KEKE-3310 file (N, C-alpha, C; in steps of 0.2 Angstrom, whole numbers, plus 5000, padded with zeros to 4 digits):
npx = (4655:4649:4638:4645:4650:4638:4634:4644:4642:4629:4632:4640:4631:4621:4627:4631:4619:4614:4624:4620:4607:4608:4618:4611:4598:4601:4606:4601:4591:4599:4606:4596:4592:4603:4603:4591:4595:4603:4594:4589:4578:4563:4565:4579:4584:4581:4589:4601:4602:4602:4613:4623:4621:4624:4637:4643:4641:4648:4661:4665:4664:4674:4686:4686:4686:4697:4708:4706:4701:4689:4683:4673:4663:4656:4643:4648:4644:4648:4651:4638:4632:4639:4636:4622:4622:4629:4626:4617:4611:4619:4619:4611:4618:4630:4634:4636:4647:4657:4657:4663:4675:4680:4680:4691:4701:4702:4708:4720:4726:4727:4738:4749:4762:4769:4758:4750:4759:4760:4747:4747:4755:4750:4749:4743:4736:4731:4723:4713:4708:4703:4693:4685:4681:4673:4663:4657:4650:4638:4633:4630:4618:4608:4602:4595:4586:4579:4572:4564:4556:4551:4543:4545:4559:4566:4562:4569:4582:4583:4581:4592:4604:4601:4602:4615:4621:4619:4618:4627:4629:4617:4611:4612:4606:4593:4588:4587:4578:4567:4565:4561:4550:4542:4540:4532:4520:4515:4512:4521:4528:4531:4520:4517:4523:4524:4525:4530:4543:4554:4570:4576:4591:4596:4604:4614:4622:4638:4642:4656:4660:4670:4669:4660:4667:4678:4671:4663:4667:4682:4681:4672:4680:4691:4684:4679:4690:4696:4686:4680:4688:4700:4696:4690:4700:4707:4698:4699:4713:4712:4705:4715:4719:4729:4726:4725:4729:4732:4726:4712:4709:4711:4701:4689:4689:4689:4676:4668:4669:4665:4652:4646:4638:4626:4622:4629:4638:4649:4659:4667:4678:4670:4666:4659:4649:4658:4664:4655:4656:4669:4673:4674:4661:4656:4663:4672:4684:4696:4701:4691:4682:4681:4672:4660:4658:4650:4636:4635:4636:4624:4614:4615:4614:4601:4595:4598:4592:4579:4578:4571:4559:4564:4569:4558:4552:4563:4566:4554:4555:4555:4565:4572:4571:4579:4591:4593:4594:4606:4615:4615:4619:4632:4638:4647:4658:4662:4667:4677:4686:4689:4696:4707:4713:4718:4727:4742:4751:4760:4755:4743:4740:4741:4732:4720:4718:4716:4704:4695:4695:4690:4678:4672:4665:4669:4671:4682:4686:4677:4681:4679:4678:4685:4696:4704:4705:4714:4725:4728:4731:4742:4752:4755:4758:4770:4778:4780:4787:4798:4804:4807:4816:4827:4829:4834:4846)
npy = (4641:4651:4654:4658:4670:4677:4678:4686:4698:4701:4704:4715:4724:4725:4730:4743:4748:4750:4759:4770:4773:4775:4785:4795:4797:4800:4812:4821:4830:4840:4845:4851:4861:4869:4874:4881:4891:4900:4906:4898:4894:4883:4875:4877:4871:4858:4856:4858:4846:4837:4840:4837:4823:4819:4823:4815:4802:4802:4806:4795:4784:4787:4788:4775:4766:4769:4767:4755:4754:4754:4769:4779:4794:4808:4820:4835:4833:4840:4852:4856:4858:4869:4878:4879:4885:4896:4903:4913:4929:4929:4929:4918:4918:4923:4913:4902:4907:4906:4893:4888:4894:4886:4873:4876:4878:4865:4859:4865:4861:4847:4848:4851:4842:4839:4839:4828:4817:4818:4814:4801:4794:4792:4783:4766:4761:4773:4778:4769:4770:4783:4781:4772:4780:4790:4781:4776:4786:4786:4773:4773:4780:4770:4764:4775:4777:4766:4767:4777:4773:4760:4749:4749:4749:4739:4726:4727:4727:4714:4706:4710:4705:4692:4687:4690:4680:4669:4672:4683:4691:4696:4703:4718:4723:4717:4723:4737:4737:4731:4741:4753:4748:4744:4757:4763:4754:4756:4769:4779:4787:4804:4818:4822:4811:4805:4811:4811:4814:4821:4829:4845:4853:4869:4883:4895:4910:4911:4923:4932:4937:4945:4944:4934:4923:4923:4921:4910:4902:4898:4892:4882:4874:4870:4863:4853:4846:4843:4836:4827:4823:4818:4808:4800:4795:4789:4778:4770:4767:4760:4749:4742:4748:4758:4774:4784:4799:4812:4812:4810:4822:4831:4827:4827:4841:4848:4844:4849:4863:4864:4860:4869:4880:4875:4872:4863:4861:4854:4841:4826:4814:4800:4795:4789:4781:4775:4766:4755:4749:4745:4734:4716:4712:4718:4712:4697:4697:4709:4715:4716:4724:4737:4737:4742:4754:4754:4750:4761:4772:4770:4770:4783:4791:4789:4793:4807:4811:4809:4818:4828:4821:4810:4817:4821:4808:4800:4810:4809:4798:4793:4801:4794:4781:4781:4784:4772:4762:4767:4766:4752:4747:4751:4744:4732:4738:4746:4736:4731:4742:4745:4733:4734:4745:4741:4732:4732:4732:4741:4753:4756:4765:4778:4776:4774:4787:4794:4788:4792:4806:4808:4802:4810:4821:4835:4852:4863:4879:4878:4866:4849:4834:4823:4828:4834:4823:4815:4824:4824:4810:4808:4816:4811:4798:4801:4807:4796:4787:4794:4795:4781:4779:4787:4781:4768:4772)
npz = (5162:5155:5164:5175:5170:5168:5181:5186:5179:5184:5198:5196:5190:5199:5210:5205:5203:5216:5221:5213:5216:5230:5230:5223:5229:5242:5243:5234:5238:5245:5235:5227:5236:5237:5224:5224:5234:5227:5218:5207:5195:5193:5181:5179:5190:5188:5177:5182:5190:5180:5172:5181:5182:5169:5168:5178:5173:5160:5164:5173:5165:5155:5163:5170:5159:5152:5161:5167:5180:5193:5193:5199:5198:5206:5212:5221:5237:5249:5243:5239:5251:5255:5246:5248:5261:5260:5249:5248:5242:5231:5214:5202:5189:5193:5202:5194:5187:5198:5199:5187:5189:5200:5194:5185:5194:5199:5188:5187:5199:5195:5186:5194:5198:5211:5220:5215:5217:5231:5235:5230:5238:5250:5265:5265:5277:5283:5273:5273:5285:5285:5276:5283:5293:5287:5282:5294:5299:5291:5293:5306:5306:5304:5316:5322:5311:5312:5324:5321:5310:5313:5308:5294:5293:5301:5296:5284:5289:5295:5284:5277:5285:5285:5272:5270:5277:5269:5256:5251:5240:5236:5245:5247:5234:5236:5247:5244:5233:5240:5249:5242:5235:5246:5252:5242:5242:5254:5254:5258:5251:5248:5243:5225:5216:5203:5191:5175:5163:5150:5153:5150:5146:5152:5147:5154:5153:5162:5174:5179:5194:5206:5220:5221:5216:5226:5238:5235:5224:5226:5240:5236:5228:5237:5247:5240:5235:5248:5254:5245:5234:5240:5249:5240:5231:5242:5244:5233:5234:5247:5242:5235:5223:5212:5210:5195:5198:5193:5179:5183:5191:5180:5171:5178:5183:5171:5166:5176:5174:5161:5161:5170:5165:5163:5176:5184:5198:5203:5198:5204:5211:5217:5234:5245:5238:5229:5237:5237:5225:5223:5230:5235:5234:5223:5212:5212:5206:5206:5194:5185:5190:5185:5175:5180:5174:5163:5166:5175:5167:5159:5169:5175:5164:5160:5171:5171:5159:5164:5174:5181:5184:5192:5203:5209:5212:5220:5229:5236:5244:5261:5272:5283:5278:5267:5274:5281:5271:5264:5275:5277:5265:5265:5275:5273:5265:5276:5285:5278:5277:5291:5294:5286:5291:5303:5300:5300:5314:5318:5313:5319:5328:5322:5312:5319:5325:5313:5310:5320:5321:5308:5309:5318:5312:5313:5308:5301:5297:5286:5280:5279:5290:5285:5278:5289:5297:5289:5289:5303:5305:5296:5301:5314:5309:5302:5312:5321:5312:5309:5322:5324:5314:5318:5330:5326:5319)
capx = (4659:4644:4634:4650:4650:4632:4634:4649:4638:4624:4635:4642:4625:4617:4631:4631:4612:4614:4628:4617:4601:4610:4621:4606:4592:4603:4609:4598:4588:4604:4608:4591:4592:4609:4601:4586:4598:4606:4589:4588:4571:4562:4568:4586:4585:4581:4595:4607:4603:4603:4620:4627:4621:4627:4644:4646:4641:4653:4668:4666:4665:4680:4691:4686:4687:4704:4713:4703:4700:4682:4684:4666:4663:4649:4643:4651:4639:4650:4650:4631:4630:4642:4632:4615:4622:4633:4624:4612:4613:4623:4614:4612:4623:4637:4636:4639:4654:4661:4658:4668:4682:4681:4682:4697:4706:4704:4712:4727:4728:4729:4744:4754:4765:4770:4751:4748:4763:4758:4741:4748:4760:4746:4749:4737:4732:4728:4718:4708:4705:4699:4687:4681:4678:4668:4657:4654:4645:4632:4630:4627:4611:4603:4598:4590:4581:4575:4568:4559:4552:4552:4539:4548:4567:4568:4562:4575:4588:4583:4582:4599:4608:4599:4605:4622:4623:4619:4618:4629:4629:4610:4609:4610:4600:4586:4586:4586:4572:4562:4563:4557:4543:4538:4537:4526:4514:4512:4510:4525:4531:4528:4518:4515:4530:4523:4525:4536:4545:4561:4572:4580:4597:4595:4610:4614:4629:4640:4645:4662:4660:4676:4666:4657:4673:4681:4666:4660:4671:4688:4679:4670:4686:4694:4680:4678:4697:4697:4680:4677:4693:4705:4693:4688:4707:4708:4693:4702:4719:4710:4703:4720:4720:4733:4722:4728:4727:4732:4720:4706:4708:4710:4695:4683:4689:4686:4669:4664:4669:4661:4645:4644:4633:4619:4620:4633:4642:4656:4660:4673:4679:4665:4669:4654:4646:4663:4665:4650:4658:4676:4675:4672:4653:4654:4665:4677:4690:4697:4703:4685:4677:4680:4666:4654:4658:4645:4630:4635:4634:4617:4609:4615:4612:4594:4592:4599:4586:4573:4580:4565:4555:4568:4570:4551:4551:4567:4565:4548:4556:4556:4572:4574:4572:4585:4597:4594:4597:4613:4619:4616:4623:4639:4641:4652:4664:4665:4671:4684:4690:4691:4701:4713:4717:4721:4731:4749:4751:4764:4752:4736:4738:4740:4726:4714:4717:4713:4697:4691:4694:4686:4671:4669:4661:4670:4672:4686:4687:4673:4683:4676:4683:4689:4703:4707:4707:4720:4731:4730:4734:4748:4757:4757:4762:4777:4782:4782:4792:4804:4807:4809:4822:4832:4831:4838:4852)
capy = (4647:4656:4655:4662:4677:4680:4680:4692:4704:4703:4708:4722:4729:4726:4735:4749:4751:4752:4765:4775:4774:4778:4792:4800:4798:4802:4819:4825:4836:4845:4849:4856:4866:4873:4877:4886:4896:4905:4909:4895:4892:4875:4872:4877:4866:4851:4856:4857:4839:4833:4841:4833:4816:4817:4823:4809:4796:4803:4805:4789:4779:4789:4786:4768:4762:4771:4765:4749:4754:4757:4776:4782:4800:4810:4827:4837:4835:4846:4858:4858:4861:4875:4883:4880:4889:4902:4906:4918:4935:4928:4928:4912:4918:4924:4907:4898:4909:4904:4885:4888:4895:4880:4868:4877:4877:4858:4857:4868:4856:4841:4850:4851:4836:4837:4837:4821:4813:4818:4810:4794:4792:4792:4776:4762:4761:4780:4779:4764:4773:4789:4778:4769:4785:4792:4776:4775:4792:4784:4767:4775:4782:4765:4763:4780:4776:4760:4769:4782:4770:4752:4744:4749:4748:4733:4721:4727:4725:4707:4703:4711:4701:4685:4686:4690:4674:4663:4675:4690:4695:4698:4707:4725:4725:4716:4728:4743:4736:4731:4748:4757:4745:4745:4764:4764:4750:4759:4776:4783:4792:4811:4822:4819:4808:4800:4815:4808:4819:4822:4835:4849:4857:4876:4886:4902:4912:4913:4930:4931:4942:4943:4943:4927:4918:4922:4918:4903:4897:4895:4888:4876:4870:4868:4858:4847:4843:4840:4831:4822:4819:4814:4802:4796:4792:4784:4772:4766:4764:4755:4743:4739:4751:4764:4778:4789:4805:4818:4812:4811:4829:4835:4826:4830:4848:4851:4843:4854:4869:4864:4859:4874:4885:4871:4872:4858:4864:4851:4833:4824:4807:4798:4792:4785:4777:4772:4760:4750:4746:4744:4728:4710:4711:4720:4707:4694:4699:4716:4717:4716:4729:4743:4736:4746:4760:4753:4751:4768:4776:4769:4772:4790:4794:4789:4798:4813:4812:4810:4821:4831:4815:4807:4822:4820:4801:4798:4815:4808:4793:4795:4802:4789:4775:4782:4783:4765:4759:4769:4763:4745:4746:4753:4740:4728:4742:4748:4731:4731:4748:4743:4727:4736:4750:4737:4726:4733:4734:4747:4759:4756:4771:4784:4775:4775:4794:4796:4786:4795:4813:4808:4800:4815:4826:4842:4856:4869:4884:4876:4860:4843:4830:4818:4831:4834:4816:4813:4828:4821:4803:4808:4819:4806:4793:4804:4808:4789:4783:4798:4793:4775:4779:4789:4776:4763:4775)
capz = (5161:5154:5170:5179:5167:5170:5189:5187:5177:5189:5204:5194:5188:5205:5214:5202:5204:5223:5221:5210:5220:5237:5229:5220:5233:5249:5243:5229:5241:5247:5229:5226:5241:5235:5218:5226:5237:5222:5214:5201:5193:5193:5175:5180:5196:5184:5172:5187:5192:5174:5170:5186:5181:5163:5169:5181:5168:5155:5167:5176:5159:5152:5167:5171:5153:5150:5166:5169:5187:5195:5195:5198:5200:5210:5213:5227:5242:5254:5240:5239:5257:5256:5242:5252:5267:5259:5242:5249:5240:5225:5209:5198:5184:5197:5205:5189:5186:5203:5198:5182:5192:5204:5190:5182:5199:5199:5182:5189:5204:5192:5183:5199:5199:5218:5223:5213:5220:5238:5236:5228:5243:5257:5267:5265:5283:5284:5268:5275:5291:5283:5273:5288:5297:5283:5281:5300:5300:5288:5296:5313:5305:5304:5322:5323:5306:5314:5329:5318:5306:5314:5303:5287:5293:5305:5292:5280:5293:5296:5277:5275:5288:5284:5266:5271:5280:5264:5249:5252:5234:5234:5251:5246:5229:5238:5252:5240:5230:5245:5253:5237:5234:5252:5252:5237:5244:5261:5254:5262:5246:5249:5237:5219:5213:5197:5185:5170:5157:5149:5156:5145:5149:5152:5147:5157:5153:5168:5175:5184:5199:5210:5226:5221:5216:5232:5243:5234:5220:5230:5245:5233:5226:5243:5251:5235:5235:5254:5257:5240:5230:5244:5251:5234:5230:5247:5243:5228:5237:5252:5239:5232:5216:5212:5205:5191:5201:5188:5174:5187:5192:5174:5168:5182:5183:5164:5165:5180:5171:5155:5163:5175:5163:5164:5183:5188:5203:5204:5197:5207:5213:5222:5240:5249:5233:5226:5241:5235:5218:5223:5234:5232:5233:5216:5208:5215:5202:5206:5187:5181:5193:5181:5171:5182:5170:5158:5169:5178:5161:5157:5174:5176:5158:5160:5177:5168:5154:5168:5181:5185:5187:5197:5208:5213:5215:5225:5234:5240:5249:5268:5274:5287:5274:5263:5278:5283:5265:5263:5280:5276:5259:5267:5280:5270:5264:5283:5288:5274:5279:5298:5294:5282:5295:5308:5297:5302:5321:5319:5311:5321:5332:5318:5308:5324:5326:5307:5310:5325:5318:5302:5311:5322:5308:5314:5302:5303:5291:5280:5277:5283:5295:5281:5277:5295:5299:5285:5292:5310:5305:5293:5306:5319:5306:5300:5318:5323:5308:5310:5328:5323:5310:5322:5335:5323:5316)
cpx = (4654:4640:4639:4650:4644:4631:4638:4645:4633:4626:4637:4636:4621:4621:4631:4624:4611:4618:4624:4611:4603:4613:4616:4601:4595:4605:4606:4594:4593:4606:4603:4590:4597:4606:4596:4590:4601:4601:4587:4580:4569:4565:4576:4588:4585:4587:4601:4608:4605:4610:4625:4627:4625:4635:4647:4646:4647:4660:4670:4667:4672:4686:4692:4688:4695:4709:4711:4703:4693:4682:4677:4666:4656:4649:4646:4645:4641:4649:4643:4629:4633:4638:4625:4616:4626:4631:4619:4615:4618:4618:4616:4618:4630:4639:4639:4646:4659:4662:4663:4675:4684:4684:4689:4703:4708:4708:4719:4730:4731:4736:4750:4757:4766:4763:4749:4752:4762:4752:4742:4752:4756:4746:4743:4732:4728:4722:4712:4704:4701:4692:4682:4677:4672:4661:4654:4649:4638:4629:4627:4620:4606:4599:4593:4585:4576:4570:4563:4554:4553:4549:4542:4556:4569:4567:4567:4581:4589:4584:4590:4604:4607:4602:4612:4625:4624:4620:4620:4628:4622:4608:4607:4605:4593:4583:4584:4579:4566:4560:4559:4550:4539:4535:4531:4520:4511:4511:4514:4529:4527:4526:4517:4522:4529:4523:4531:4537:4552:4564:4577:4585:4595:4602:4609:4621:4632:4643:4651:4662:4666:4674:4663:4662:4676:4677:4663:4664:4677:4686:4676:4675:4690:4690:4679:4684:4697:4692:4678:4683:4698:4702:4691:4695:4708:4704:4697:4709:4717:4708:4708:4722:4725:4730:4726:4726:4726:4726:4713:4704:4707:4703:4689:4683:4687:4679:4665:4664:4665:4654:4642:4638:4626:4617:4625:4638:4649:4655:4666:4673:4673:4669:4665:4652:4652:4665:4661:4653:4665:4678:4673:4665:4651:4656:4671:4684:4691:4699:4697:4680:4676:4674:4660:4653:4652:4638:4629:4633:4627:4613:4609:4613:4604:4591:4593:4594:4579:4574:4575:4560:4558:4569:4563:4551:4556:4567:4559:4549:4557:4563:4575:4575:4578:4591:4598:4597:4604:4617:4620:4620:4631:4642:4647:4658:4667:4669:4677:4689:4693:4697:4707:4717:4720:4726:4738:4749:4755:4760:4745:4735:4737:4733:4720:4713:4714:4705:4693:4690:4689:4679:4668:4664:4663:4672:4676:4687:4683:4675:4681:4681:4687:4696:4707:4709:4713:4726:4733:4734:4741:4754:4759:4761:4769:4781:4784:4787:4798:4808:4810:4816:4828:4834:4836:4845:4858)
cpy = (4653:4658:4660:4670:4681:4683:4686:4698:4706:4706:4715:4727:4730:4731:4742:4752:4753:4758:4771:4777:4778:4785:4797:4802:4801:4809:4824:4831:4842:4849:4853:4862:4871:4877:4883:4892:4902:4907:4905:4893:4885:4872:4872:4872:4859:4851:4855:4850:4835:4834:4837:4826:4814:4818:4817:4803:4796:4802:4799:4784:4781:4786:4778:4764:4763:4767:4758:4748:4757:4764:4779:4789:4802:4817:4829:4838:4840:4852:4861:4861:4868:4880:4885:4885:4896:4906:4911:4925:4935:4926:4921:4912:4919:4917:4902:4900:4907:4896:4884:4889:4889:4875:4869:4876:4870:4856:4859:4863:4850:4842:4850:4844:4834:4835:4830:4816:4812:4813:4803:4791:4791:4784:4772:4762:4767:4781:4775:4767:4779:4786:4775:4774:4789:4788:4776:4780:4790:4778:4768:4778:4777:4764:4768:4779:4771:4762:4774:4779:4762:4748:4744:4747:4741:4727:4721:4725:4717:4703:4704:4706:4693:4683:4686:4684:4668:4666:4682:4694:4699:4703:4714:4726:4723:4721:4735:4742:4735:4737:4752:4754:4746:4752:4765:4760:4753:4766:4781:4788:4799:4814:4818:4817:4804:4804:4813:4813:4819:4829:4839:4853:4864:4879:4893:4904:4914:4920:4929:4938:4940:4941:4936:4922:4917:4919:4911:4899:4894:4891:4881:4871:4867:4862:4852:4843:4839:4834:4826:4819:4815:4808:4797:4792:4787:4778:4768:4763:4759:4748:4740:4742:4757:4769:4783:4796:4811:4818:4813:4818:4833:4834:4828:4838:4851:4850:4847:4860:4870:4864:4865:4878:4881:4870:4867:4862:4861:4843:4831:4817:4806:4795:4787:4779:4773:4765:4754:4746:4744:4737:4722:4709:4714:4715:4704:4695:4706:4719:4718:4721:4735:4743:4740:4752:4760:4754:4758:4773:4776:4772:4780:4794:4794:4793:4805:4815:4813:4813:4824:4826:4812:4811:4821:4813:4799:4803:4813:4802:4796:4796:4796:4782:4775:4781:4776:4761:4761:4766:4755:4743:4747:4749:4735:4732:4745:4743:4730:4736:4747:4738:4730:4741:4747:4732:4726:4735:4740:4754:4760:4762:4777:4782:4776:4783:4797:4794:4790:4802:4813:4807:4806:4820:4833:4845:4862:4873:4881:4869:4854:4839:4825:4821:4831:4828:4814:4817:4825:4814:4804:4811:4814:4800:4795:4804:4801:4786:4787:4796:4786:4774:4782:4784:4770:4765:4774)
cpz = (5159:5160:5175:5176:5169:5177:5190:5185:5182:5195:5202:5193:5195:5210:5212:5203:5211:5224:5218:5214:5227:5235:5227:5226:5240:5249:5238:5232:5243:5240:5227:5230:5239:5229:5220:5230:5233:5217:5208:5201:5193:5187:5176:5186:5192:5180:5177:5189:5186:5172:5175:5184:5174:5164:5173:5177:5163:5158:5170:5170:5156:5156:5169:5165:5151:5154:5169:5177:5188:5197:5194:5201:5203:5210:5220:5232:5247:5250:5239:5245:5258:5252:5245:5258:5266:5252:5242:5247:5234:5220:5205:5194:5188:5200:5200:5187:5191:5202:5192:5185:5197:5200:5187:5187:5200:5194:5184:5194:5200:5188:5187:5201:5207:5222:5221:5216:5228:5239:5235:5234:5250:5259:5267:5271:5285:5279:5270:5281:5290:5280:5278:5292:5294:5283:5288:5301:5297:5291:5302:5312:5305:5310:5323:5318:5308:5319:5326:5314:5307:5310:5296:5288:5296:5300:5287:5283:5293:5289:5275:5278:5287:5277:5266:5273:5274:5257:5249:5246:5233:5240:5250:5240:5232:5243:5249:5237:5235:5248:5248:5236:5240:5253:5248:5239:5250:5260:5257:5257:5247:5243:5231:5215:5207:5191:5181:5164:5156:5151:5151:5149:5147:5152:5150:5157:5160:5168:5181:5188:5204:5217:5226:5220:5222:5238:5242:5229:5223:5235:5242:5231:5232:5246:5246:5235:5242:5256:5252:5237:5234:5246:5245:5232:5235:5247:5239:5231:5242:5249:5235:5225:5217:5207:5201:5193:5196:5183:5177:5188:5186:5171:5172:5183:5177:5164:5170:5177:5165:5156:5167:5172:5163:5171:5187:5192:5204:5203:5200:5208:5218:5228:5243:5244:5230:5230:5240:5229:5218:5227:5231:5231:5226:5211:5212:5212:5202:5199:5183:5184:5189:5176:5173:5178:5165:5161:5172:5173:5159:5162:5175:5170:5158:5166:5174:5163:5158:5174:5185:5188:5193:5204:5213:5216:5221:5230:5238:5245:5256:5269:5278:5283:5270:5267:5280:5277:5264:5269:5279:5270:5260:5272:5278:5269:5271:5286:5285:5276:5286:5298:5291:5287:5301:5306:5300:5309:5322:5317:5314:5325:5327:5314:5313:5325:5319:5307:5314:5323:5313:5304:5315:5319:5309:5307:5304:5296:5285:5277:5282:5286:5291:5280:5284:5298:5296:5288:5299:5309:5301:5297:5311:5315:5304:5306:5321:5319:5308:5316:5327:5319:5314:5327:5332:5320:5321)
residu = (MET:ARG:LEU:SER:ASN:LEU:SER:GLY:TRP:PHE:SER:ILE:VAL:SER:SER:THR:PHE:THR:ALA:VAL:ILE:VAL:GLY:PHE:ALA:SER:THR:ILE:LEU:VAL:VAL:MET:GLU:ALA:SER:ARG:SER:VAL:GLY:ALA:SER:PRO:ALA:GLU:GLN:ALA:SER:TRP:ALA:ALA:SER:LEU:CYS:PHE:GLY:MET:ALA:ALA:THR:SER:PHE:ILE:LEU:SER:TRP:ARG:TYR:ARG:VAL:PRO:MET:ILE:THR:ALA:TRP:SER:THR:PRO:GLY:ALA:VAL:LEU:ILE:ALA:THR:SER:GLY:GLY:GLY:ILE:SER:TYR:ALA:ASN:ALA:LEU:GLY:ALA:PHE:VAL:ALA:ALA:GLY:LEU:LEU:MET:VAL:VAL:ALA:GLY:LEU:ILE:LYS:PRO:LEU:GLU:ARG:ALA:ILE:GLU:LYS:ILE:PRO:ALA:PRO:ILE:ALA:ALA:ALA:MET:LEU:ALA:GLY:VAL:LEU:LEU:ARG:TYR:THR:LEU:GLY:VAL:PRO:GLY:ALA:ALA:MET:ALA:MET:PRO:LEU:ALA:VAL:LEU:PRO:LEU:ILE:ALA:VAL:PHE:PHE:ALA:LEU:ARG:MET:SER:PHE:PRO:LEU:TYR:ALA:VAL:PRO:VAL:VAL:VAL:ALA:ALA:GLY:VAL:VAL:GLY:ALA:PHE:LEU:THR:GLY:SER:LEU:ALA:GLY:ASP:CYS:CYS:ALA:ILE:GLY:LEU:THR:ALA:LEU:VAL:TRP:THR:THR:PRO:GLN:PHE:ASP:LEU:GLN:ALA:VAL:LEU:SER:LEU:GLY:ILE:PRO:LEU:PHE:LEU:VAL:THR:MET:ALA:SER:GLN:ASN:LEU:PRO:GLY:PHE:ALA:VAL:LEU:ARG:ALA:SER:GLY:TYR:GLN:PRO:PRO:VAL:GLN:PRO:ALA:LEU:LEU:VAL:THR:GLY:ALA:ALA:SER:ALA:ALA:LEU:ALA:PRO:PHE:GLY:SER:HIS:ALA:VAL:ASN:MET:ALA:ALA:ILE:THR:ALA:ALA:ILE:VAL:THR:GLY:PRO:ASP:CYS:HIS:PRO:ASP:PRO:ALA:LYS:ARG:TRP:ARG:VAL:ALA:TRP:PRO:TYR:LEU:VAL:PHE:TYR:GLY:LEU:ILE:GLY:LEU:MET:ALA:ALA:SER:PHE:VAL:ASN:ILE:LEU:GLY:ALA:LEU:PRO:LYS:ASP:LEU:VAL:THR:ALA:ILE:ALA:GLY:LEU:ALA:LEU:PHE:SER:PRO:LEU:MET:GLY:GLY:VAL:SER:ALA:MET:MET:LYS:ASP:PRO:ARG:ASP:VAL:GLU:SER:ALA:LEU:VAL:THR:PHE:LEU:VAL:THR:ALA:SER:GLY:LEU:THR:ILE:MET:GLY:ILE:GLY:SER:ALA:PHE:TRP:GLY:LEU:VAL:ALA:GLY:LEU:LEU:LEU:PHE:ALA:ALA:ARG:HIS:LEU:LEU:ALA:ARG:ARG:GLY:SER:ALA)
# end
């Protein structure tokens, strides 16, 4: 019994570690580019990263511990892309005001009951298809990464599938560790990545400029809801959980608004990294997977304290290596999503439409493909079920 408990905690900790490494390393450079686009100084850039980490650690722990569901949060990667591409000409203080506005809008959304109920009623095959479509875009990066860095990536692929045949629990953590160690030993880490030091949070009083709120704050809210929160809830539903939508929006929205003066642009439900900790590879018992909240709190708390140093270290990893590790880590969740979306033959068509539109990567009006995949799948799902009801009447 004691060995079983140790094994369970090992899988929880290793899955969480993988989620943290993949989530942080794969998009931290986008976040830093966003901070630079609105004129953040180096100290403010480090504060931006640290405040996001502290917010993710705290909100994940609160939600997971309270509801006994593995509800991990993340920063808004689409939001960071939006800021990086649209933040030019907006001052740092005005950008922070827009971030506060976006967080408050998230709280308002959490108070609207019809929105909560609509999210909770998303059909499971559609939710699974959206998850699979999002994951596919990441796993498709593995072949290209292997072509770009064959000596580094091909051995990782071989080790990954060899371990999945006999010891699937250890496949992802071993690949993550091997990739980081390999980059260090081969000198693939770029620049000076060994500077160590604690990161201080830097307060900047937000300024509320109407133009900044309209051009940055409201789009940030919309893109975060459409491309992060909806897929995040879908991940939980596809894994068999019923997420408490309203509390999640209230907690993450309040945290986003409260941490904005330190640089945090948005804390929201995790989608990609959540898939790593919500499946059987994390723990065979779904009722115990919420315990990822403990190592998640510790890991992201430490990264927050050392944010400036980790920005240097993980940012120094070759981009193709990070792409390969992320794709391999999401291979098992992708299989689960594809299996779930094909489970009911009656809904395969609408699920497949959701999957294809989501995987396409299209962007309309600044809103990502995950939202449009959901819309397309739900419309077809509703039309087919309405016709079926009329036919049976």
